[in-house]
ROMAR-830424 format. One record per residue (C-alpha): x, y, z; residue in one letter. Coordinates in pm, whole numbers, padded with zeros to 5 digits, always signed. Each point is the difference from the previous one (the first is absolute). Layout:
BEGIN
XYZA ...
//
This chain:
BEGIN
-02012+01718-00562M -00355+00133-00090R +00043-00104-00355G +00058-00364+00135G -00331+00002+00190V -00156+00164-00337A +00138-00260-00216A -00051-00331+00224G +00372-00053+00063R +00046-00030+00359M +00207-00204+00215P -00141-00313+00207P -00168+00124+00340K +00198-00263+00192V +00314+00238-00097L -00101+00385+00058M -00192-00150+00351Q +00347+00064+00113R +00040+00327-00084V -00203+00223+00236P +00290-00089+00261G +00228+00085-00198Q -00065+00358-00057I -00155+00067+00304A +00371-00110+00142G +00077+00299-00172Q -00269+00224+00181V +00217+00108+00304V -00105+00265+00242A +00411+00073+00111D +00178+00112-00333P +00343-00186+00117A -00188-00297+00019R -00051-00026-00387S +00237-00180-00219P +00029+00292-00191F +00189+00161+00302Y +00235-00309-00062K +00245+00157-00132P +00007+00313+00209F +00109-00191+00360L +00346-00071-00135K +00173+00273-00226M +00380+00104-00130P +00243+00159+00199E +00027+00203-00262S -00335+00124+00042I +00037+00310+00253P -00211-00049+00340A -00155+00301-00035A -00107-00114-00400E -00090-00338+00123Q -00295+00136+00285E -00102+00221-00301A +00010-00281-00233L -00229-00226+00225R -00268+00257+00123R -00061+00021-00377Q +00012-00353-00040A -00267-00029+00297R -00231+00297-00135E -00005-00164-00342A -00118-00363+00143I -00286+00171+00250A -00111+00257-00294G +00002-00184-00267K +00141-00375-00017V -00247-00129+00311V -00318+00151-00162P +00076-00093-00361A +00003-00391+00148Y -00282+00093+00206R -00206+00110-00302E +00121-00291-00184F -00104-00262+00278G -00349+00140-00053R +00032-00025-00364F +00132-00339+00027F -00297-00111+00247D -00311+00124-00185Q +00073+00020-00323D +00302-00222-00157Y -00037-00332+00242L -00348-00031-00054P +00018-00084-00320H +00332-00270+00023A -00092-00324-00128R -00104-00304+00183D +00237-00234-00211T +00373-00015-00067V +00076-00135-00327A +00152+00233-00219A -00226-00164-00292T -00297+00168+00192D +00112+00355-00170L -00121+00116-00306P +00233-00156-00254D +00129-00227+00313G +00097-00324-00232P +00171+00181-00259A +00181+00203+00236Y +00105-00240+00235Y +00126-00210-00286D +00197+00364-00073F +00147+00006+00359L +00155-00375-00021A +00157+00026-00335G +00132+00317+00106W +00133-00115+00375Y +00109-00360-00130T +00137+00091-00340T -00168-00304-00174T -00336-00056-00185D -00094-00274+00242L -00379+00016+00057A -00089-00008+00398A -00094-00376+00015E +00297-00084-00132Q +00171+00201+00311I -00225-00172+00253H +00097-00356-00076Q +00347+00087-00008V -00064+00136+00328G -00169-00284+00132L +00258-00196-00120E +00289+00160+00150E -00188+00036+00355V +00028-00404-00053A +00360+00016-00060R +00096+00209+00305I -00219-00139+00250R +00173-00349-00064A +00307+00194+00098E -00157+00148+00308M -00074-00354+00098E +00399-00113+00011K +00024+00295+00211I -00257-00085+00251R +00187-00362+00013A +00286+00188+00042E -00076+00157+00282V -00180-00288+00151G -00291+00141+00020F -00302-00285+00080K -00288+00153-00129G -00148+00091-00346D +00112+00271-00269L -00289+00186+00121H +00059-00028+00384A +00384+00145-00053F -00134+00231-00214F -00182+00098+00360Q +00268-00067+00158H +00255+00236-00218L -00291+00302+00067R -00016-00058+00401T +00283-00140+00179D +00143+00317+00202P +00328-00096-00089K -00051+00118-00353F -00077+00355+00131F +00122+00282+00117H -00156+00169+00295K +00049+00367-00079E +00054+00262-00292P +00343+00072+00062A +00105-00300+00056D -00130-00178-00344L +00164+00337-00163L +00348-00062+00154E -00057-00372-00115A -00052+00126-00358Y +00328+00238+00028Q +00224-00310+00107A -00118-00270-00239L +00104+00304-00246S +00288+00023+00092K +00089-00377+00048R -00156-00010-00390I +00271+00276-00117D +00355-00190+00033P -00124-00289-00181E -00109+00179-00307L +00342-00011-00146V -00045-00350-00054K -00265+00016-00307V +00118+00350-00102F +00282+00175-00188R -00148+00362+00026T -00095+00109+00369I -00231+00312-00063P +00141+00287+00132R -00326+00173+00137L -00070-00074+00338P -00352-00125+00180Y -00199+00035+00312G -00222-00201+00215V -00310+00223+00092R -00319-00067+00150P -00311+00024-00186I -00205+00329+00158P -00271-00043+00225D -00228+00164-00164N -00029-00233-00284I +00135-00341+00130A -00317-00191+00084P -00078+00016-00325D +00295-00045-00178T +00180-00314-00124T +00325-00127+00197T +00247+00184-00169A +00126+00226-00276Y +00290+00152-00146Y +00012+00361-00108Q +00290+00095-00236P +00310+00245+00061G +00073+00235-00207A +00123-00019-00334V +00275+00247+00061D +00080-00186+00345G -00089+00269+00183S -00275-00176+00228R +00053-00347+00108A -00244-00285-00095G -00256-00108+00292F -00124-00367+00100Y -00326+00058+00137Y -00135-00243+00278V -00301-00010+00160N -00009-00042+00408L -00364+00080+00040Y -00124-00317+00238R +00322-00193+00024P -00180-00292+00092E -00102-00106-00328V +00331+00093-00186R +00217-00359+00060P +00375+00013-00004T -00007-00348-00273W -00096+00255-00289E +00251+00269+00111M +00315-00110-00261L -00224-00057-00265A -00156+00331+00020L +00299+00152+00021S +00174-00146-00281L -00262+00147-00206H -00058+00320+00124E +00357+00079+00052A +00301-00137-00083V +00053-00179-00254P -00350+00114-00057G -00156+00295-00098H +00253+00209+00131H +00248-00146-00190F -00199+00001-00305Q -00042+00394+00014F +00300+00079+00079A +00199-00187-00256R -00197+00176-00286G +00101+00349+00177A +00346-00065-00041E -00042-00104-00374L +00079+00340-00185P -00007-00121-00310D -00365-00146+00001M -00252+00243-00091P -00210+00169+00323M -00303-00197-00041F +00205-00337-00018R +00155+00085+00303R -00298+00091+00212T -00272-00151-00144A -00262-00260+00182Y -00127-00279-00234F -00157-00255+00230V +00084-00363-00148A +00409+00124-00004Y +00019+00189+00347S -00196-00245+00214E +00092-00279-00207G +00404+00145+00120W -00143+00014+00339G -00140-00372+00006L +00345-00116-00125Y +00163+00193+00250A -00180-00239+00289E +00174-00244-00129R +00342+00122-00039L -00026-00043+00376G +00072-00384-00064Y +00324+00087-00182D +00112+00237+00265M -00045-00250+00275G -00293+00170+00188L -00250-00301+00005Y +00115-00143+00250D -00274-00028+00231D -00278-00223-00096P -00264+00225+00110Y +00159+00303-00241D +00019-00243-00298R -00394-00079+00130M -00019+00373-00063G +00149+00002-00344Q -00227-00269-00096L -00353+00214+00157A +00103+00266-00198Y +00053-00199-00344D -00370-00152+00141M -00101+00392+00009W +00106+00087-00334R -00187-00362-00127A -00310+00078+00199V -00021+00340-00162R -00037-00118-00360L -00287-00219+00108V -00195+00288+00232V +00057+00317-00291D -00162-00275-00273T -00215-00136+00273G -00182+00347+00100M +00045+00172-00318H -00084-00231-00270A -00146-00316+00144K -00249+00157+00263G +00143-00074+00343W -00108+00174+00279S +00232+00235+00223R -00045-00315+00275Q +00085-00290-00223Q +00299+00164-00102A +00137+00051+00383I -00069-00362+00054D +00156-00120-00266F +00293+00234+00111F +00004-00135+00345M -00061-00387-00122D +00328+00023-00159N +00272+00250+00162S +00116+00070+00397P -00027+00354-00030K -00212+00162+00271T -00393+00161-00058E +00108+00332-00015Q +00248-00028-00224D -00243-00223-00247V -00310+00247+00039V +00230+00294-00089N +00155-00184-00310E -00348-00167-00125I -00122+00402+00039D +00291+00097-00200R -00062-00207-00276Y -00368+00110-00048I +00121+00356+00023A +00278-00067-00274W -00110-00269-00238P +00230-00171-00224G +00339+00122+00229Y +00038-00328+00135T -00010-00154-00287L +00385+00037-00131W +00041-00300+00197L -00090-00186-00271I +00388+00077-00182R +00170-00121+00316S -00251-00326+00025A +00050-00086-00358S +00315+00131-00196C +00174+00225+00242G +00306-00002+00242F -00158-00331+00182R +00124-00184-00227P +00331+00231-00078C +00050-00005+00382A +00076-00418-00021R +00260+00046-00332K +00196+00126+00220R +00287+00177-00216P +00352-00073+00051A +00079+00349+00114N -00269+00062+00209W +00075+00333+00116A +00071+00184-00348R -00339-00178-00094H -00201+00172+00217S +00167+00297-00030T -00058-00037-00433C -00385-00056+00119V -00058+00345+00185I +00173+00181-00226S -00253-00079-00276M -00195+00278+00195T -00393-00019-00036P -00112-00039-00349C -00321-00146-00140W -00040-00202-00305T +00367+00115-00107P +00117-00218+00334A -00240-00318-00109R +00227+00007-00352Y +00295+00030+00196R -00014-00217+00258W -00122-00301-00284K +00296+00076-00224R +00260-00006+00293W -00179-00323+00078K +00070-00173-00310H +00353+00143-00129I +00172-00185+00254S -00038-00279+00207G -00058-00011+00416P +00288+00082+00173G +00202+00109-00309S +00254+00254+00120P -00080+00233-00308N -00359-00003+00090R -00026+00349+00223S +00222+00150-00240A -00235-00103-00289T -00265+00165+00230L +00124+00344+00052I +00084-00014-00387K -00341-00015-00080T -00130+00221+00254N +00223+00293-00085R -00092+00027-00388Y -00311-00141-00030Q 
//
């Protein structure tokens, strides 16, 4: 961190201003209230009671004597020596060698050589396309106002929100069980590793995205977990839950990682690697499989899926806007709010994530221009076999692009041999 100060490679101040409160949350008077003590609250019965108490005592001593003092000292350093040097701008291109750095990130995350301006224009085109689809939903449900008013309705009507965090968690768990039995409609092979639904820890939830997935152990000794944000349930709409669960849990990221773990003939890096364009492209594809599973019977759930499509299209615009075209943070927030029904809490956290992680969201150019979206429209003859074969590709970067293009040209849409061809090219090249 001191090296960053000396070199002028500093993160934006608007992000760093969140950190003092996060550090302060670790400085507790009672060691038993520290997040580091949580594993000691419930210990395996195989550990004798006397040993458990000894371990808890040692943990309290370590937290009080080392962890809390370290965080207290770090807080002083951050407030006095680091935060004052954070930059007032948000663009990655404002860093030393920033334009070259952002060009590199765009190529890495998209696996293309597209320029930022090209990506920006694709994003604008996708925003326009998805708005037209949203207008159809607005008309279907009989809403009388314009699309902007419909967005506000979706953000504020109490019928779309749970009042208590426990109720929201229970709804996510119930939704996951609703999805599970429908998976056989679109997959021939179901990964064996189970998954669970957990709340995002309270100490990080206010500054964290809506949900995320934590992969299980490759050897099957630990399940995967779908973490959901229960902070302020009044800003967590029910209409987004189906698309979100399909993306993060099943058949999204959980299937992706669990299936990779079950392919022992693949090298380890192919079974466990995370390449954004593939992995997040799979999550986007998984959202659309909900139509084939018969899950999007409610127009508001379909609106939620479109809202997530819009979320991704907006990313292409605001990421390139802030990091390559001189957009302000507020300009990015306003564009997001004008084109999506997502709540302001989510939008602000997302925009700050794009500031902190430049280029990451640009993987969506693959889905928008040549990836899973066109594929999902072609409907191969054996859909379950097709989906199983696609996920069995496992994460690859440029080689996956080659195989995908070759597969598309070897046989026509709907050919019964097409999925078998994909397996063959995936295995031997």
